N, C-alpha and C positions, 0 to 999 in steps of 0.2 A: 529644653534649651539649656545649654551649658557651655563650658569651655573645657578643652582637653589638652593634656600635655603628655610627653613621654619620650622614650628614646631606646636605642639599641647600641650597646657597646661591644665592638667586635673582639675586644680583649677581655671581656667579662668584668671590667672594672665597675665597681658600684657607683651609682649616681648619688645616693645618699639622701637622707630626709631633708637636709637644708636646701638642696637644689630643687627637689620636688615642691617644697612648700613655697620657696621664693617664686618659682614659675607659676604656681597656682595663685599665689597672692596677687601677682601683678595683673591678673584678670579677674579679680574677685567680683567685679561688677557683672560679669557674665553669669555668675552663679553664686549669689549671696546666701543660699539656703543650706548648702552642704559641701563637704570636701572629702575626697578620698584618693588614695593612691596605693599602688602595689609595685614592689620591685622584686625581681627574681631572675636568676640565670642571665644576668647582663641585660635585662630588659626592664623598662619602667613604663607604667601608664598611670595617669592621674586625671582627676575631674573636679571641676567646680560646678555645682548644680543649682539651676533655677527650677524649682519643683513645679511641674505643670500637670503630670499624670501620676497617679498612685503616689500621693504625697508621702506616705509612710514607708512603702516598700521599694522605693526606687533608688536606693543608695548605689553609687558606683565607686569602684569597679564592681561589676556583677560577675560572680564566679559560677563555673560549672559545678556539678555535684561533687566531682573528684578534685576540684580546686586547680585543675590543670589548664583551664581556659578562662580568661578574664576579658571583659568588654567594657569600654567606655565609649560614650558617644556625645556629640553636640548636635542637637536638632530634635526632630520629631518624626516618627514613623506613623503616618496617618492611617494606614490600613492594618495596624497592629491587631485590632479586634478580629478581623477576618483571618489573619495569619495564625493567631493564637489558637483558633479552633482545632487546628491539626497538629498542635505542638504541646508538649508536657509542661506548660507554664504554671507557675505557682503564684505569680503576682499579676497585677493588672498594669504592668509597666512595659512600655514598648522596648526598653533595653533588653529585657529578658527574651523578647521575641527574636532579637538579633542573635543572642547567645544560642537559643535553641535551634534557630535556622542554620547557624554555622555548624553546630554539632551534627545536624542531619545532612546538610548539603555541601559542606566544605566552603571553599572560597567563593564559589559562584552564588552563594545564598543571596547576595545583594540584589540580584535581578528581581527578586520578589518584592522589594521594598518600594512603597510609594511614600516619598517623604523628602525632607531636606536634612542632610546629615553629613557629619564628618565622624568616622568610626575608627577606633583602634582596637585590635584584638591581639592579645598576648596568648600564643599557643605554646605552652611549655612542652607538650608532648612532641612537637616537631621542631622546637627551638627556633620559632620564628615570630615575627611581628607583622601584622597586616594593617594597612591603612586604606581607607576608602573615602572618596568624596562624591557627593550627590551629583545627579545628572547635569544640572545647569550651574552648579556652584553657588547655591544659596548659603552654604556654610563654609567658612574659610578653613584652610589647613596648610600651614607653612612648615617647611622642612629645611633643616640645616644639616649638612654632612661634610665632615672634614676628612673622610676616608677611614677613620678609626671609630668615630662616634657619630651616630645620627640622633638628632633631636627633632621633635615636632611639637607644634602647639597651634591653638586656635588664633593666637595673636602673636605678632612678632615681638612685642614687648616682653612676652613671657620667655621667649628664646634669649633675649638680652638679659633678663633676670637670671637665666640659667648659666650665663657667662660667655655667650658667643660674642665675638668682636663686632663692633658696629662700624662698618665701612661702606662708603658709597660705591655703587656699581655704575660705571660710566656708560655701559651699553644700555642699562635700564634708564639712565638719565636721558640719553638720546631718544629712546622709545617714548618716554614721558612727554618730551617736547613734541612728539608726533601725535600721540593719541589723547593727550590731556589727562592721562592716568598711566600707570605702569602696567603694561599688558602681561597677564600671566602666560607662561610660568615664571617670568622675571619678578623680582621685587627690587626696590631701590637699595636694598642691603646686599652687599657682596656675599655670595655663597648661600643666600637664603632664597629658596624657590617656593612658589605657590603651586601645590598639586593641582593639576588641571581638572575641571569638572568631568565626571564620568570615568575617572582614572583610579587605579589602585596600585599600591606598592606592597611587595612582599620582601621583607628584609630578614636575612639570616646570615650565617657565617660565610656562605658562598658569595654574598653580595646583595644587590638590590635588583629586583625584577619589577618593571613597570609595564602595565598594559591597560588598554581601554576595556572597561566592562560594559560600556554603553556608548553608542554613536548617535549623533544627532539625527541624521536623515539618510538612512540606508535605503529606504523605499522611495521610489520615484513619485512625482506628483500624480494625482488621480483626476479623472474627468467625471464630475458629478454635477447635478444641477444645483442651482443656488439654494433652493429650499432644503435639499438634503444637507448641504454644508451648514446652513443656519440651524437646522435641527441638532446636528452633532455638536456645534459650538455651544448652544444653550444647554443641552443635556450634559455635556462634559463639565461646563462651568458649574451647573447645579450640583453635580456629584462631587466635584472638587471642593466646593464650599461645604457640602455635607460632612466630608471627612475632616475638614479643618475646623469644624465646630466642636470637636472632641477635646474637652479640657476640664480639669478639676479645679480651675481657678477662673476668676472673672475674665470675660472676653468682650472685645469690641472691634471697631474698624476705623481706619483712616478714611476720610471722605473729603476729596478735593472738589467734587462736583464735575470732574471729567468722566468720560465714558467708562474707563477701566474701574476706578474705585466705585462708581455709581452702580455698575453692573454687579459687582461683588456684594455691595450693601443690599441691593434689591434681592439677590438670591438669599442672603442671610435673613432678611425680613420675611421671606416666604417660608423659611424653615424653622425659625425660632418661635417659641411660644410667648416671647416677651419682646419689648422694643430693643432694637440694637443700640448699643452705645456707640455713637460716632463722634469723631474728633477732627477738627481742622483749625488752621490758622489763617488769618487774613492780613492784608497790607493796606495802608492808606493810599498807596499808589494803585489806581484802578487797572493799570497795565498788568499788574502781577497779582491782583486780588481775585481769587475764585470763590471767596466765601459766600457771595449771594447764590451762586449755583449750588454750592454744597447745602445751603439752607433749603433750597428748592427741592433737592433730592431727599433731604432729611424729612421734609414735610410729606413728600410722596410716600416714603417708606415708613413713616411713623416712628422714626428713630429718636432716641434721647440724645440730642445733639449739643455738643460743646464747641464753641468757637471763641478763640482769643485773637485779638489783633496785635500784630507785632509792630513796634515803633522803631524807626531807624536809630542806631543801626545794629544789625545782627552781628556785625564783625567783631564785637566783643567776645563772641564765642568761637572765633576762628581757631585760636590755639587749641581749645578743647577738642574741636572736631579733628584737627590734624593728629593730636595725640591718640585719640581713639581709633583713627584710621590706620595708624602705624606708618602710613606713607602719605605723600602729598597728592592732592587731587585739585585740578583746576576748576572743578565743578563746585560752586558755592552753595548749591541747594542742600548740601550736607547740613548747613546751619539751620534752615527752617525745619528740616527733617528731625534734627535733634530736639528742637523746641516742641514740635507737635508730639514727639515721643514722650517728652517730659510731661506734657499736659495729660496725655492719655494714661500715663503710669499712675497718676493720682487715683484712677478709678478701676483700671484693669491691668492684667498681667500679660494678656495675649491680644494682638490686633491682627485682623485680616487687612491686606493691602491690595492695591491694583497693579503692583509691579509686574512687568513682563509684556503687557499688551502691545506697547509700541514696537518692541523688538520682534514679536511674533507676527504682527499683522501690518507692519510698515506704517507707523504712526508719526514719524518725525518729519519735520519740514525738509531735512536734508534728503530723505527718501524721495519726496515729491520733486524737489528742485533737481536732484541729480538725474533722475530718470526722465524728466521732462526735457533735459538738454543732452542726454547721453546719445552716442552715435551707435546705432545697431550694427554698423560695419566694423566697429572696433574688434580687434582680435581679443581672445580671452585675456591675454597678458595686458593689453591696453586697457581693457575694462577694469581689471583688478587694480592696476596702478592708479587709474582715474578715480575709482571709488575711495581708495585709501587717501588719496590727495584731497578729495572732497570732504572727508571727515577729519582731516588733520588739523591740529592746533597750529603747527608751523610746518611749512614745506621745507624740503632739503635746502632750498636757496635761502629761505628766511633763517633757518638755523645757522647757516654758514655766516650770515651777517651778524648774528646775535652772539655766537659763542666766541670766546677768546681763542687765540692760537693754541694756547696750552690745553684748553678744554677739548678742542678739536683733535689735538694729538692723542689725548687719553681715549677719546671715542674711536679714533682710527677709522676703519672702513665699515663700521657697523651700519647696517641697513635695517631700519625699523620695519620695512615692508616684510621682512623675513618672518615676523610674528603673525602676519595675515596669510601668507602664501599657503601654508599647509591646510588651513581651514577652507580656503577657496578650493584647493585640490580635493578635499573630502566631499565637497558639494558640487563638483563639476558636472554631475548628471542632472542638475536642477537648472531652472531658468535663472536669469541674472538678478531679478528682484529677490528671489529666494536665496541666492548666493550671498547677496548683500546682507539680508536678514540673518543668514547663518553666521556671518562674520560678527554681527552685533551680538548674537547669542553666545558665541564662543569667546569673544574678547570684551565687548562693552558690558555685558551683564556681570560676569565674574570679576572683571577688572575695575568696574566703577558702580554700575547701577544696582547691583546686589550688595556691594560693600556698604552702600549708603543705608539701606534699612537695617542690615545686620549690625553694623558697628554703631550707628546712632541710637537704635533702639536698645541694644545691649548695654550701651553706656549708662542707661537708666534701668537696666534689668527688665526690659520689656521684650517679649517674643513676637516678631512679625511673621506672618504666614501669607503666602502668595498663591491663591487658588489658580490664577492664570498661568502659573508655572508648574502646575501638576504635569507630570511627564506625559500624560495622555493628551493634554491640551497642546503641549509642545509638539508631539508627534503628529497630532491632527493638523496643526498649523502648517507643518512642513509637507503635508500631503496636498494642501490646497495650492493651486497654481498662483504664482505671483501676480498674474494679471487680475485676480480677484481680490488681492489685498490692496493694490494700488491701481485704481481704475478711473480714467477720465480726470486725473488730477486730484481725486479724492483719496485721502489716506485711510487705511483700515476699512476699506469699502465693505468687505464681506462681514467683518465683525460688527460694523455699524448696522448693516442690514439685519443681522441676527438680533442685535440688541433692540431693534424697533419693536420686538415682541414683549419687551419688559421695561422699556424706558421711553419717556417722551422725546419726540424728535428735536425739540429745542435744546435738550441736553446732549443728545447724540451728535448733532450737526453744528453745534456752536463752534466758534473759532477756538483753536487750541491755544492754551496758555501754559507756559513752562512754569514749573514749581521752583521758582528761584527768587532772587532779590535784585533790585536795580543798582547793583554795585558799580556798574559802569558809569552811571550818573554820579554816584557818590565819589568816584575817583576823580571827577572833575571839580568837585567842590569840597565838602567837609572831610573827605578822606585823602585829599591830595597830599597834605603833609605826611600822613602815615605812609602813603605809597613811596614818597621820596625817602623817608627814613628806612623803610624795609628794604628797598632795592639799591639805594645809593650811599648808605652809611659805610664807613670804613670797614666795619666788620663784614658787611655783605660783599663789597667789592674785592676785599682781600681773598675771597675764595677763588677768584680767578676763573669763574664759570662764564659770566656774561660780560661783554664789552660795556663798560660804564657809559661811554659816550653814546652808544646805540640805545641803551636803556633810558638814559636821560632824554634823548630825542623822542623816544616812544611816549614817555610820560608827558612831555611838553606838547606833542602833537595831539595826544588824547585829550589833555586838559583844554586845549584850544579848539577842539572839535574838528581838527584837520583829518583825523583818522580815528577809527575805533579799535583800540588795542586792549579792550576789556579782557579778552580771553588770555592772551599771553601774560598780561600784567597779573591777573589772578593766579595763573600757574606759577609764575616766578615768586610771588609773595608766599604761596603755599610751600614752595620748595625752601625758601629761606626760613620759614617757621619750622619746617621739618629739620633742617640742618641744625638749628639752634637747640631743639629739644631732643634729638636723637644722636647727632654726630658730635656736636660741641660738648654737650652734657647729656647724660641719660637720666631723665626725670622718672620718678616712680609715681607721678601723679600728673594730671593735666596742668601745665604751668600757666601762670598769668603772663601778660605782656611784660610786667615789671621783672619777673623772673627770667624772661628772655632778653632782658636789657633793651626793651623797646617801650616807647611811650604809649603807642597803640591808640586806637580810637576809643570813643565812649562805649560803655557797655549797653547792651540792648535792654529795652523796657517792654514788658508784656502787660497788656490790659485786657479785661474782659470785653467781649463784643457787646 
């Protein structure tokens, strides 16, 4: 696990040591153990390393024997042991496997990899730079290109440290208000793009070539019996966990007590010769507290369990999470994710997580509600628009009433649906449940739900690994008909049936709780002054994005219980925090509320359970 930076200058201008060091330093939290960079022939690659495998021989960039090929990566190649058997490797480092595979197979080497990764390869023999992103976007990779110089990095703040301008992208702002996050390949920074999952770039003097090296669901759904599907799910999960237990540093797991993290911990406990170290947080509000279920699973699996209770309110860490995310997110579960990462980092350097199960197997309430009320007679276009509307933060009509005339002018005729349309087209040969899940995998995972574990864990130099997002599990899930994922109003039906073999029914079939905080309640009481300050101060309204009268009306109606505006209020506050720390001023650290010229709420308190 690391962070990478680099670039390609079409005029052959040097990047210089100062730029490389500034870009690397801005994300030192991603790799506190080592740093390296190489510049040659108008190309630059660099790395900050968090040492996980081969602690002594894993320095990056890793060079070919003749020094003409250099590799840096952010992530882990889980099947490196198997791949190395057929390669002339001299170390036990997965980065060398990437190097030797590229030497042998050329740019299509990436198809052999089972892992999470962002990879950069400098090939001086052919005068080109290659960039790769893993299949589902577990590792970030941002690219800026002004036509003469291209820069890339694992975090946008590193691009800013390298000198790119910080400007807001209005089309991305419109999309943010639709999806509650900025959908890739957009970012909220003008001219900064997020390389899509399963994509690669080849950059040389002739230009930039982009292509997909992996596609989500080329094969159609298959008809098999329930038992066969369950066998495959459990076997794939077990082997995915086995590969992710490879580590030369202490390893543990997040455990919420939900079916996803519980299935992962159970598989770990079956394979490790010692108790799994598990970590969770709890809340005094029972609506959001899963810690009793986590304790139940920990006892079942015999894990060494750590639980700490979080006291209101967590919003003291809101600026920190926005800073590490590089972009605003309306999802406030980033805050508890940061805290559980911080707690785990005291004991381990790697954690396995349950991320991905809801997106692969239809685990969200929106899936159940939408398909319970959807009309089978809808045309394909009507279905697509209806689903995007169902998952939207703000409908087009709501945005029209919220944005100022000037903001609407900047946005113009942008249509946020455009970021969903190509993904629906790619999955048009599948049933509609699977199409909806495909959109979640292509947008929600890389745009929000995988940003969360990556950015929050890396903020404390912790590596998260997600067995349920092993590409074999992803491909398996998309061969299973949608009617087996969402059946009779039961979400994740086939996954739950499979997990009956390894978990108690009371864990599998309990009511789902979201990993979040009761911020909507706090907005009505202790956080109400903060909400007004964040959204109605002169500094905020002078931006000319939102109509102050409409914002004030939303705050008043929410506080009075006339309407629930929790989600748009969260999103607007996150946007204001982002504006203050990335556009107004560029901080080289996570700023406090005082530094952002805000009084802010009280800071969070943590106590042992």
